[in-house]
VMD Tcl script that draws the C-alpha trace (Angstrom):
set ca {
  {60.38 15.60 53.36}
  {63.66 17.54 53.24}
  {66.20 16.55 55.87}
  {68.10 19.43 57.45}
  {71.64 18.77 58.66}
  {71.49 21.74 61.03}
  {68.33 20.30 62.60}
  {69.95 16.88 62.99}
  {72.94 18.49 64.72}
  {70.68 20.44 67.07}
  {68.62 17.38 67.93}
  {71.73 15.24 68.38}
  {72.74 17.44 71.31}
  {69.25 18.01 72.71}
  {67.61 14.59 72.35}
  {66.27 12.90 75.45}
  {67.19 9.36 76.39}
  {63.71 8.24 75.27}
  {64.14 9.85 71.85}
  {67.60 8.34 71.44}
  {66.29 4.88 72.37}
  {63.43 5.23 69.89}
  {65.85 6.00 67.06}
  {68.11 3.09 68.00}
  {65.13 0.71 68.19}
  {63.71 1.86 64.84}
  {67.08 1.45 63.13}
  {67.56 -2.00 64.65}
  {64.13 -2.98 63.35}
  {65.02 -1.80 59.83}
  {68.39 -3.55 59.80}
  {66.95 -6.81 61.13}
  {64.30 -6.85 58.40}
  {66.60 -6.02 55.45}
  {66.80 -8.99 53.12}
  {67.01 -9.35 49.38}
  {66.66 -6.15 47.36}
  {66.57 -3.02 49.52}
  {66.85 0.22 47.54}
  {70.24 0.17 45.82}
  {71.40 -2.88 47.77}
  {70.97 -6.63 47.64}
  {71.25 -8.03 51.16}
  {72.46 -11.56 51.94}
  {72.99 -12.24 55.64}
  {75.28 -9.47 56.88}
  {76.63 -8.74 53.38}
  {75.60 -5.77 51.21}
  {75.98 -6.12 47.44}
  {75.98 -2.97 45.30}
  {75.95 -2.73 41.52}
  {78.73 -0.77 39.77}
  {76.44 2.24 39.28}
  {75.82 5.54 41.01}
  {78.08 7.20 43.54}
  {79.15 6.25 47.05}
  {80.52 8.35 49.89}
  {82.65 5.96 51.95}
  {83.43 7.11 55.49}
  {85.93 5.50 57.83}
  {86.21 5.50 61.62}
  {84.53 8.38 63.44}
  {85.16 7.45 67.11}
  {83.08 10.24 68.58}
  {84.62 13.02 66.46}
  {81.37 14.82 65.71}
  {83.07 17.84 64.17}
  {84.74 15.70 61.50}
  {81.50 13.88 60.70}
  {79.62 17.14 60.18}
  {82.49 18.46 58.06}
  {82.28 15.41 55.80}
  {78.50 15.66 55.45}
  {78.65 19.40 54.73}
  {81.60 19.33 52.35}
  {80.22 16.41 50.32}
  {76.68 17.88 50.25}
  {75.57 14.27 50.52}
  {72.15 14.93 52.07}
  {71.10 17.05 49.12}
  {72.58 14.56 46.69}
  {70.69 11.64 48.24}
  {67.46 13.62 48.28}
  {67.77 14.51 44.59}
  {69.09 11.19 43.22}
  {68.39 7.68 44.48}
  {71.74 6.35 43.21}
  {73.71 8.48 45.70}
  {74.83 6.34 48.64}
  {76.78 6.47 51.90}
  {78.77 3.60 53.40}
  {80.03 3.92 56.98}
  {82.89 1.49 57.66}
  {82.21 1.22 61.40}
  {83.69 2.44 64.71}
  {81.15 5.13 65.51}
  {81.81 5.46 69.22}
  {84.57 5.31 71.86}
  {87.72 7.44 72.15}
  {86.11 10.75 71.12}
  {83.77 12.68 73.44}
  {80.63 12.81 71.27}
  {79.88 9.17 70.50}
  {76.19 9.53 71.34}
  {75.83 12.43 68.90}
  {77.60 10.40 66.19}
  {75.17 7.53 66.68}
  {72.18 9.86 66.63}
  {73.29 11.41 63.32}
  {74.18 8.25 61.39}
  {71.03 6.49 62.59}
  {68.87 9.42 61.48}
  {70.50 9.17 58.03}
  {69.69 5.46 57.88}
  {66.10 6.03 58.94}
  {65.60 8.76 56.34}
  {67.47 6.99 53.50}
  {67.16 3.26 54.28}
  {67.95 2.17 50.72}
  {70.94 4.51 50.36}
  {72.83 4.23 53.66}
  {74.94 1.25 54.74}
  {75.97 0.92 58.39}
  {78.88 -1.47 58.77}
  {80.28 -3.07 61.87}
  {83.66 -2.14 63.30}
  {85.67 -3.76 66.06}
  {84.13 -1.24 68.49}
  {80.73 -2.75 67.61}
  {82.00 -6.30 67.96}
  {80.55 -9.27 69.86}
  {80.92 -9.39 73.64}
  {83.93 -11.72 73.54}
  {85.78 -9.25 71.26}
  {84.96 -6.01 73.06}
  {87.45 -3.23 72.25}
  {89.25 -1.53 75.13}
  {89.08 1.19 76.30}
  {85.33 1.15 75.83}
  {84.18 4.70 76.64}
  {80.62 4.50 75.34}
  {78.95 3.48 78.64}
  {80.49 6.45 80.42}
  {79.44 8.85 77.69}
  {75.87 7.53 77.82}
  {75.80 7.91 81.59}
  {77.08 11.48 81.38}
  {74.44 12.40 78.81}
  {71.42 10.48 80.11}
  {72.09 9.91 83.81}
  {70.52 6.85 85.44}
  {68.60 5.96 82.27}
  {71.81 5.17 80.36}
  {71.76 1.38 80.87}
  {68.71 0.75 78.69}
  {70.14 2.92 75.89}
  {73.40 0.96 76.11}
  {71.60 -2.39 75.91}
  {69.76 -1.20 72.83}
  {73.01 -0.10 71.16}
  {74.54 -3.52 71.86}
  {71.52 -5.11 70.18}
  {71.91 -2.75 67.23}
  {75.55 -3.80 66.80}
  {74.48 -7.39 66.12}
  {72.63 -6.24 62.99}
  {75.30 -4.02 61.45}
  {76.86 -5.29 58.22}
  {80.11 -7.24 58.19}
  {81.03 -6.53 54.56}
  {79.89 -4.55 51.52}
  {80.78 -5.13 47.89}
  {80.66 -3.46 44.52}
  {80.54 -6.13 41.84}
  {83.96 -6.91 40.32}
  {85.45 -3.81 41.94}
  {85.48 -3.23 45.69}
  {85.28 -5.27 48.85}
  {84.64 -3.17 51.97}
  {85.42 -4.58 55.41}
  {86.21 -2.65 58.58}
  {89.40 -4.47 59.48}
  {90.95 -7.07 57.21}
  {90.73 -10.06 54.95}
  {90.08 -13.48 56.48}
  {92.43 -15.81 54.59}
  {90.06 -18.74 55.12}
  {87.21 -17.05 53.19}
  {86.38 -19.06 50.08}
  {83.07 -17.51 49.00}
  {81.02 -14.38 49.67}
  {78.75 -16.49 51.84}
  {81.68 -16.91 54.23}
  {81.61 -13.14 54.70}
  {77.82 -12.88 54.75}
  {77.41 -15.44 57.51}
  {80.65 -14.95 59.44}
  {78.64 -13.69 62.43}
  {76.89 -17.06 62.67}
  {80.20 -18.96 62.68}
  {81.76 -16.90 65.45}
  {83.59 -17.87 67.67}
  {84.12 -21.37 66.26}
  {85.72 -19.84 63.17}
  {87.88 -16.72 63.10}
  {86.26 -15.09 60.07}
  {84.44 -12.31 61.92}
  {87.39 -11.61 64.21}
  {89.70 -11.14 61.22}
  {87.16 -8.95 59.44}
  {86.82 -6.65 62.45}
  {90.39 -6.60 63.78}
  {93.04 -7.43 61.17}
  {95.49 -5.02 59.52}
  {97.64 -5.11 56.35}
  {101.36 -5.58 56.82}
  {104.12 -4.90 54.28}
  {106.70 -7.19 55.89}
  {104.52 -10.29 56.11}
  {103.82 -12.71 53.25}
  {100.72 -14.47 54.56}
  {99.57 -13.80 58.15}
  {100.89 -13.58 61.68}
  {99.44 -12.67 65.05}
  {98.47 -9.05 65.62}
  {99.79 -6.83 68.43}
  {96.19 -5.73 68.91}
  {95.53 -9.05 70.65}
  {92.81 -9.99 68.14}
  {92.80 -10.52 64.39}
  {95.99 -10.86 62.36}
  {98.51 -8.93 60.33}
  {97.97 -10.04 56.74}
  {100.49 -9.75 53.94}
  {100.32 -9.04 50.24}
  {99.99 -12.67 49.23}
  {96.92 -13.06 51.42}
  {95.44 -9.90 49.86}
  {96.17 -11.13 46.34}
  {94.74 -14.58 46.99}
  {91.55 -13.51 48.77}
  {90.69 -10.68 46.36}
  {91.35 -12.94 43.38}
  {89.28 -15.75 44.89}
  {86.32 -13.44 45.57}
  {86.77 -11.47 42.30}
  {87.52 -7.98 43.60}
  {90.23 -5.47 42.73}
  {90.53 -3.41 45.92}
  {89.89 -3.82 49.64}
  {88.53 -0.59 51.18}
  {88.80 -0.56 54.96}
  {89.01 1.62 58.07}
  {90.30 0.56 61.50}
  {93.80 2.03 61.28}
  {94.82 5.63 62.05}
  {96.55 7.35 59.10}
  {98.51 10.58 59.39}
  {97.09 11.81 56.08}
  {93.67 10.28 56.66}
  {94.27 7.49 54.17}
  {97.00 5.13 53.01}
  {97.67 2.45 50.41}
  {99.10 -1.01 51.01}
  {99.99 -4.09 49.00}
  {100.76 -2.37 45.70}
  {97.53 -0.39 45.83}
  {95.20 -3.30 46.50}
  {94.31 -2.02 49.99}
  {92.95 1.47 50.73}
  {92.57 2.50 54.36}
  {90.31 5.44 55.28}
  {90.35 7.10 58.71}
  {87.73 9.85 58.84}
  {88.31 11.34 62.27}
  {91.35 13.27 63.47}
  {93.00 14.61 66.55}
  {93.51 13.02 70.00}
  {93.93 10.29 71.02}
  {95.26 9.39 67.56}
  {96.85 12.75 66.72}
  {96.60 12.23 62.97}
  {96.85 15.58 61.20}
  {94.19 14.79 58.58}
  {91.04 12.75 58.18}
  {89.80 11.49 54.81}
  {86.84 9.94 53.04}
  {86.21 8.55 49.56}
  {83.69 10.03 47.12}
  {83.67 7.54 44.27}
  {81.82 6.88 41.02}
  {80.98 3.19 41.33}
  {80.72 2.72 37.57}
  {84.40 3.58 37.15}
  {86.64 0.57 36.48}
  {89.85 0.42 38.47}
  {92.68 -2.07 38.81}
  {94.06 -0.73 42.11}
  {93.48 1.96 44.70}
  {96.14 4.25 43.24}
  {93.48 5.12 40.66}
  {91.17 6.18 43.51}
  {93.49 8.74 45.10}
  {91.87 11.53 43.08}
  {88.54 10.57 44.68}
  {89.91 10.68 48.24}
  {88.94 13.88 50.06}
  {91.41 14.77 52.79}
  {90.66 17.46 55.37}
}
mol new
graphics top color blue
foreach p $ca { graphics top sphere $p radius 0.5 }
foreach p [lrange $ca 0 end-1] q [lrange $ca 1 end] { graphics top cylinder $p $q radius 0.2 }
display resetview
């Protein structure tokens, strides 16, 4: 069945609380059952492994900026591409809600995409979908749910919190890309450390670093982050972790960029920020539309695949 973006947009604004809860529950059920080979992906714990084949649309933080999300989906023509070719994929890097006014509509849209294309859409976890002891602040989502759904909002919120526990912590493209919302945990020794970081939290800091950390050009290894969680990690940490796990580039979100994207650590880190405007006031958003079969040594070779708007 053809999926219409205009119909999704209309339903995103008009859906009842019951309909929204149904979509959240169905997506949670799908995510919780994904294991082994699922469409284009091989799932291990909360890690998604992709082969270096096909094409991926990689979208950074949305934070309730519905207009930017629809722009990305329209400009990339990704719905039509996924419907006509099974090797067309979308990876969301997390941070769907908070800050922007239309978080509920963002959730509705990305969850509908996952339900329609379960083997082609990856929903990753950002720090705004973190565990209760790492809750981002300000956390606007409860207020937005209450405004939209009235007294019924609490059940919808509980279901979203349950959904967050099943979002993916990391995605990979063999020998090429490691995708994490925040940053590299320097203590990671194997991919299993990333896949099962959620089970080791809070006794180990793996998940916190993956959700909260940022690259830093003045630091060699790591130091505490002004965010109050995660770390600032330097080029040596990037070099060591990527080499240890056999990847060329870290692709991440988490950090506002004036141009919608930026490079760090001699092109080994690419940050994508796909929403724009207040409260971040970045002039541009950006996303990556990349041929996964293409071999790269650093993210400077990916700049021609970054779409800024």
